[in-house]
Steps between C-alpha positions, in 0.01 A plus 500: 500500500661701778810716465705259714406211273594692186827616655582143602442373146715773347783420742461130419535566127799727560667231711445246223651736240801555728551126541439414134672773297334523160152410627232770483127495569232589249134572562236340283141377495588197714709698747866573551743248359875445491683560173848544365590865446466547125381143458210262550310420818672235711201266461529522120868417510446210740212365290741501205767314696249247634361431152840406362653155518845619606626573850780683676744719311355388167155623606645833613681554171209384284254726683738797485540455125127451441400807701796715392634523856835438662570184696538723806147639458355151471695391810358796693145395408574138593639609839189713557284202409690289753413747774137560396405175327135494611441859387646437153332160460165666579561751220589219259186309599282811467629556147447132412140523620444813289634323192272203563182710505285433194444782257150643498326410177144620462259249351388559145138608473 
């Protein structure tokens, strides 16, 4: 990866953090991902919201309570999701695929 490409990515992440105060980026084995500062990854929070049967303000409050966050933090993650839906949905799907993988069990001899 060239220096211009790396610089462009760093500027892109910085722009996102400026637009969505409270969002940070963490590196990991599957690449860089958006997260709440001092909280979970955005994909984890959105997976929690999507798995619940409540919507709107009730979903915000329930998720905030469950994850020990403020309503404002959850709203920040939801706004980020609205801007980068495909990116976050890909992370959710990737995690779902990992959970669906069968455990390796060697055959008895």
